[in-house]
Steps between C-alpha positions, in 0.01 A plus 500: 500500500700252722709506810825640382639595835875460491511366866165340560420362828305189596132581472336399829181348375289504813664379813256391766366788708470504879279715714147641460311459178561771233260788452204464265682701228875482516686792330825405332731800408724460197874465487695727256712277287741593217535279210837508316764763462542868568199612301288203644121514494381500862201287601280477797483145616221376735549126451689314628550642847539351857163625589309346214666334206234282326150603413365174348768391254588874432866522644654815339355846441694799349336828443686745283460858355374729369856493379632771247708285280697799372643542845515135605583320184195282540502122518788303348527148642722259312418129471444338832356180632190399694397158653219378710287815435256695255572869436206732460569837331244792512557848393322834565695682258816444262583188293750222559651266231512140619700216343539155660651152445159367412534698178248760588559864394224719645429838653363585838240790470262676746199289573629187341617201701820302406540185707821290465554161642846405608440169662802272428680809345468790266699821438391839360598862448284816564588832337274819511433612136600829335132591502502497882525839678356395841519140636248410765372173619539174701699186477362193679608147544303189581651183675439186320372218725734193526303280263547767224839630593649361182240617263601579147564841358192689416383863428143631518359839384156636589326836464219517772204718430392757750231395730267771668495491886261782574756758614790369301602216274716196508735318244521131615811354356500178721221318655137612566356833631197705443355239259806491274725209466859509338568221256872490611610161632671490836626200728312612807177704548602871468336846488677795326322832401555856448232713665416870446281690745330825431564796730306448827371154390459190723497169328408157669626197313388146559817269546567139575514451872762222453736769359731732668535842323738782448420845387803700357429866460632686199322840551221632708401559871375145556359296790455124498229385739545837671886466538680785326754413230758738349626478147751212455370329828337163491211397711463141598159330587511147636270225372134498627360820326225478248537858405762783488398855529729766341449866533678789307489808724689710247360749252704318215455151382680208682674213350562171676617137411303234682666156560370183654520131542461211744781484746795331345570183705857438404834627622733662235842639464512821289840653392578734220277381205460145633235313696585160640427281807858473629831670504632232267222585252625858491866394459416274209285770324790751536755254362270414211460863418873576514587194290252576234270198554128464589384857430540531129608787280335844449525571131494856351646678812817694425712436808623254751290323758491609863730303734365359812606661828715301749309285737502598863732296736213380728260233354166628373217366707144424380226702640116480525235758512432701820206360688 
């Protein structure tokens, strides 16, 4: 799923923060965002926000569902562009048909990673299938570093095996955790995993102290290092920790998504489905999409591509991470 807001605003990717240092665990509440028309799916967005807009190279996090597609219409996103980023699709339930201008026709299914690279430019469509009754998952983006910003189109698929944690299990779709390493290639070091915690369980995970981490709660009464997190909230932990302790205080299992990576050192401009380094980068990407160049054609989709919104009147400003 992509950012199909009709009137997107500039994404403030980490303006410098003044004042006292942040608390040990920062709790980020989601914003409710409609995607599309009158029967739009609604998503809960925790990245980007002014308070915390990058976690490593992770720059976008939408959490959606459980969505009854008989009432909502499900997901139907026409061909649309991406540049300067990778998309990471991860489902808890449902099925999404993916087609892209790299020639890939694939399906997003629960517990299976689909990672698409839109460096110089790619376009794709996403449609929930007729077999889907409940759609539920996360859509994540990764910013590409400057040296790989024009990387070629690519698509990777991986089905991680569950890893026992002693009180839960992990499915590591990117990076390394709990002795398991994903084979999926990325352009910066990253961590991405789905975690499930048994009722009443407390699990301590060894992590890279050079990484900052985010824990997005799907279900459960969860604490991160003793800080309570509600469903749909994201808990942020700054670099320096060698371990993260997660506790499920509920009588039902909890499900979480753990993200991590070293602090991203570059400033970026993120608007609609584009990531660049300047206002002019975004203007050029939009023009290239609207004139049918650079992003290629999605074959097999029955319908017209999604037009780009109008750019704001004010110049888009590059932003870095919050210190």
